[in-house]
C-alpha positions in Angstrom: -23.0 13.1 12.1 -24.2 10.4 9.8 -25.9 7.4 11.4 -23.3 4.8 10.7 -21.9 2.3 13.3 -18.5 3.0 14.7 -17.3 -0.4 13.6 -17.8 0.6 9.9 -14.9 2.3 8.2 -15.5 5.9 7.6 -14.1 8.9 5.6 -14.2 12.5 6.7 -16.9 14.3 4.8 -14.5 16.9 3.4 -12.7 14.2 1.4 -16.1 12.9 0.2 -17.0 16.4 -0.9 -13.8 16.7 -3.0 -14.7 13.4 -4.6 -18.2 14.5 -5.4 -16.9 17.8 -6.8 -14.4 16.0 -9.0 -17.1 13.7 -10.5 -19.5 16.5 -11.0 -17.0 18.7 -12.8 -15.3 16.0 -14.9 -18.3 13.8 -15.7 -21.4 15.9 -14.9 -22.3 13.3 -12.3 -25.8 13.7 -10.8 -24.6 14.3 -7.3 -28.0 15.6 -5.9 -29.8 12.4 -7.0 -27.0 10.2 -5.5 -27.1 12.0 -2.2 -30.9 11.7 -2.1 -30.7 7.9 -2.5 -28.2 7.8 0.3 -30.3 10.0 2.6 -27.6 12.6 2.6 -27.5 16.3 1.9 -24.8 19.0 1.4 -26.0 20.6 4.6 -25.1 17.4 6.5 -21.8 17.0 4.7 -20.7 20.5 5.6 -21.2 19.9 9.3 -18.1 19.8 11.4 -16.7 16.3 12.1 -19.2 14.7 9.8 -18.0 11.2 8.8 -19.2 9.1 5.8 -19.4 5.4 5.7 -16.9 3.8 3.2 -19.9 1.7 2.0 -21.3 4.9 0.6 -18.0 5.8 -1.0 -17.9 2.3 -2.6 -21.4 2.7 -3.9 -20.4 6.0 -5.5 -17.4 4.5 -7.2 -19.4 1.5 -8.4 -22.1 3.8 -9.7 -19.5 5.6 -11.8 -18.1 2.4 -13.1 -21.5 1.3 -14.4 -22.1 4.8 -15.8 -18.8 5.2 -17.6 -17.9 1.5 -18.4 -14.3 2.7 -18.4 -11.5 2.8 -15.9 -10.2 6.2 -17.1 -12.1 8.1 -14.4 -10.2 6.1 -11.7 -7.0 7.3 -13.3 -8.1 10.9 -13.2 -9.4 10.5 -9.7 -6.0 9.2 -8.6 -4.5 12.6 -9.7 -5.9 14.0 -6.4 -2.9 12.2 -4.8 0.0 14.6 -4.8 3.3 14.6 -2.8 2.2 17.7 -1.0 -0.8 15.8 0.4 1.4 13.1 1.9 3.2 15.3 4.5 6.7 14.0 5.4 6.4 11.0 3.0 5.8 13.4 0.2 8.9 15.5 1.0 10.9 12.3 1.1 9.8 11.4 -2.4 10.4 15.0 -3.7 14.0 15.1 -2.4 14.9 11.5 -3.5 17.6 11.2 -6.1 15.7 9.3 -8.7 12.5 7.4 -9.4 14.0 4.1 -8.1 14.8 5.8 -4.7 11.5 7.6 -4.5 9.5 4.4 -5.1 11.6 2.5 -2.6 11.1 5.2 0.1 7.4 5.4 -0.7 7.0 1.7 0.2 9.4 1.8 3.2 7.5 4.7 4.9 4.0 4.0 3.7 2.9 3.2 7.3 3.1 6.9 7.9 -0.1 7.5 5.9 -2.0 4.3 6.7 -1.4 0.7 7.9 -4.2 -0.9 5.9 -2.0 -0.9 2.7 1.2 -2.8 2.4 3.2 -1.9 -0.8 6.3 -4.0 -1.6 8.9 -2.6 -4.0 11.1 -5.3 -5.5 13.0 -6.3 -8.6 11.7 -8.6 -11.3 12.9 -10.1 -14.6 11.8 -7.0 -16.6 13.0 -4.4 -14.1 11.1 -3.4 -11.0 7.6 -3.7 -9.6 5.4 -2.5 -6.7 3.0 -5.2 -5.4 0.3 -3.9 -3.0 -1.4 -5.9 -0.3 -4.3 -5.1 2.0 -4.3 -5.7 5.8 -7.7 -6.3 7.3 -8.6 -5.4 10.9 -7.3 -8.7 12.2 -3.9 -8.2 10.5 -4.6 -10.8 7.8 -3.5 -10.1 4.3 -6.5 -9.9 2.0 -7.3 -8.8 -1.6 -8.7 -5.5 -2.6 -12.1 -4.7 -4.1 -11.5 -4.3 -7.8 -11.6 -0.5 -8.0 -9.4 0.2 -5.0 -6.3 -1.5 -6.4 -6.5 0.6 -9.5 -6.8 3.8 -7.6 -3.8 2.9 -5.5 -1.7 1.9 -8.5 -2.6 5.0 -10.5 -1.9 7.1 -7.4 1.6 5.7 -7.2 2.1 6.6 -10.9 0.8 10.2 -10.4 3.0 10.7 -7.4 6.1 9.8 -9.4 5.1 12.0 -12.4 4.7 14.9 -10.0 8.4 14.8 -9.1 10.1 14.2 -12.5 10.5 16.5 -15.5 8.6 14.2 -17.9 5.8 11.7 -17.3 6.7 8.0 -17.4 4.4 5.1 -18.1 4.7 1.7 -16.5 5.4 -1.2 -18.7 2.3 -3.2 -17.5 -0.2 -3.6 -14.7 -1.3 -7.0 -13.2 -4.6 -7.3 -11.5 -6.0 -10.2 -9.5 -9.6 -9.3 -10.5 -11.3 -10.9 -13.5 -11.5 -9.0 -16.8 -14.4 -6.5 -16.8 -17.5 -7.1 -18.9 -17.0 -3.9 -20.9 -14.4 -3.9 -23.6 -10.8 -2.5 -23.2 -9.0 -1.0 -26.2 -5.9 -3.2 -27.0 -6.3 -4.8 -23.5 -5.0 -1.6 -22.0 -6.1 0.8 -19.3 -5.2 4.4 -20.2 -2.7 3.0 -22.6 -1.0 0.7 -20.1 -1.0 -3.0 -21.0 -3.1 -4.7 -18.4 -3.4 -8.4 -17.4 -6.3 -9.6 -15.4 -6.8 -12.7 -13.2 -3.2 -12.6 -12.2 -1.6 -13.8 -9.0 -0.9 -10.3 -7.6 -1.8 -6.6 -7.9 1.3 -4.9 -9.2 2.6 -2.1 -11.4 5.8 -2.7 -13.4 8.6 -0.3 -14.4 11.6 -0.9 -16.6 15.2 -0.5 -15.5 15.3 3.2 -16.7 13.8 4.4 -13.4 17.3 4.4 -11.9 18.4 7.0 -14.5 15.4 9.3 -14.2 16.3 12.1 -11.8 13.8 13.9 -9.7 13.5 17.7 -10.2 14.2 18.6 -6.6 16.7 16.0 -5.5 18.5 17.1 -2.3 20.5 14.6 -0.2 20.6 16.8 2.8 16.9 17.6 2.9 16.2 13.9 2.3 18.2 12.9 5.4 16.4 15.5 7.5 12.9 14.3 6.4 13.9 10.7 6.7 14.9 11.3 10.3 11.6 13.1 10.9 9.8 10.2 9.3 11.5 7.7 11.7 10.5 9.9 14.7 6.9 10.3 13.5 6.7 6.6 12.8 7.9 5.9 16.4 5.2 8.3 17.7 2.5 6.8 15.5 3.2 3.3 16.7 3.8 4.2 20.4 0.1 4.3 21.2 -0.3 0.5 20.6 1.0 -2.4 22.5 4.7 -3.2 22.0 3.9 -6.5 20.2 1.7 -4.7 17.6 4.4 -2.0 17.3 7.1 -4.5 16.7 4.9 -6.4 14.2 4.4 -3.2 12.2 8.1 -2.3 12.3 8.9 -5.8 11.0 6.3 -5.3 8.2 7.9 -1.9 7.3 11.3 -3.6 7.3 10.2 -6.7 5.4 12.1 -5.8 2.3 15.3 -5.2 4.2 17.9 -8.0 4.7 18.4 -7.2 8.3 15.2 -7.8 10.3 17.1 -8.4 13.5 16.4 -7.7 17.1 19.0 -5.0 17.1 17.6 -3.2 14.0 14.0 -3.4 15.2 14.9 -2.3 18.7 16.7 0.7 17.2 13.7 1.6 15.2 11.5 1.2 18.3 13.9 3.6 20.2 14.7 0.9 22.7 17.7 -1.2 23.6 17.4 -4.9 22.6 17.3 -5.9 26.3 14.5 -3.5 27.2 12.5 -4.5 24.1 12.8 -8.2 25.0 11.8 -7.4 28.6 8.7 -5.5 27.6 7.6 -8.1 25.1 8.0 -10.7 27.9 5.6 -8.7 30.0 3.1 -8.9 27.2 3.6 -12.7 27.1 5.7 -13.0 23.9 9.2 -12.6 22.6 10.8 -10.9 19.6 11.5 -14.3 18.0 7.8 -15.3 18.3 6.6 -12.0 16.9 9.0 -12.2 14.0 7.9 -15.7 13.3 4.2 -14.8 13.3 4.8 -12.0 10.8 7.0 -14.2 8.6 4.6 -17.1 8.6 1.7 -14.8 7.7 3.6 -13.1 4.9 5.0 -16.4 3.5 1.6 -18.0 3.1 0.2 -14.8 1.5 3.1 -14.4 -0.9 2.8 -18.0 -1.9 -0.9 -17.6 -2.6 0.0 -14.7 -4.9 2.7 -16.8 -6.7 5.6 -14.5 -5.8 8.8 -16.2 -7.0 10.6 -17.8 -4.1 13.8 -15.8 -4.3 11.9 -12.5 -4.0 9.7 -14.0 -1.2 12.8 -15.1 0.8 14.3 -11.6 0.4 11.1 -9.8 1.5 11.0 -11.9 4.6 14.6 -11.0 5.5 16.3 -14.3 4.7 19.8 -14.0 3.3 19.3 -17.0 1.0 16.7 -19.3 -0.3 17.9 -22.4 1.6 17.4 -20.6 4.9 13.8 -19.8 4.0 13.2 -23.4 2.9 14.4 -24.8 6.2 12.3 -22.3 8.2 9.2 -23.0 6.1 9.5 -26.8 6.4 9.9 -26.4 10.2 6.7 -24.3 10.3 4.5 -26.5 8.1 6.3 -29.8 7.7 6.6 -29.4 3.9 8.3 -27.3 1.3 6.7 -24.2 -0.1 6.0 -26.0 -3.4 4.3 -28.9 -1.6 2.3 -26.3 0.4 1.1 -24.6 -2.7 -0.2 -27.9 -4.1 -2.3 -28.5 -1.0 -4.1 -25.1 -0.9 
């Protein structure tokens, strides 16, 4: 085992080995020299249950960025993400009817593969977009390190291109990071128009995604895997306190219009009465938990300049006026006034 503290995020060494092999094959990366600087060896990496600090992974990516001065390697790296590696979530994407449904399901069930990332699929003026957020250990929404967001956005694109007959290209990418010091041809990354210093990290698609059919669409199999996903999600969340479980279920459902006690209780496989009773035993209520999630999301969405109609929808409000009334009750001011003060 590597001598990293348990509090530091870690990656299983087998995934780190895949990353090293990719960089060595594609870019003739000096892996031996890098490992030596990190006091690592292949002998250590091949040991059973070996874990690698994410700090070392970050150092590897940053080293490559400085070496290549190009984001193309992140695009190629993201190809390692395939539906078959996502388990149930991958099968749901494979059997979705079209790109629109596949992206929607990907965001809806993303918690199956990790709770640190929160993707939101929503409509916009030009078509559709996926905005991605990052949850820290305290549950606060924070921004990504610059290379992480690109890997995640590119991974989404590759996942989609795996399940359709012909590759599609997003219309644009928005990144919250500043423009890099190295030059970009035509202000694009791998041919995708890219805008830096934006309010959010997002990938945009035009309206044609509703007409692009997947190659393995199957409504019956989709229903089977969705049912399995719901059961797996229930099992994944059951190990935590009910309040945390309910908070996560609300996050998963944040793009649905119905974030009600009945709908969340059904997802938690409890009756509304039992859910309320158990939350009371933990010193809270469903209303309080829902309020905490909505307040946290509203402030973060505002900080990223999400338009208010989309924001209200993502929080489960049926109209903008309902959200305005709630926000003013929380903070004593309108969302616009709040934005001017922060």
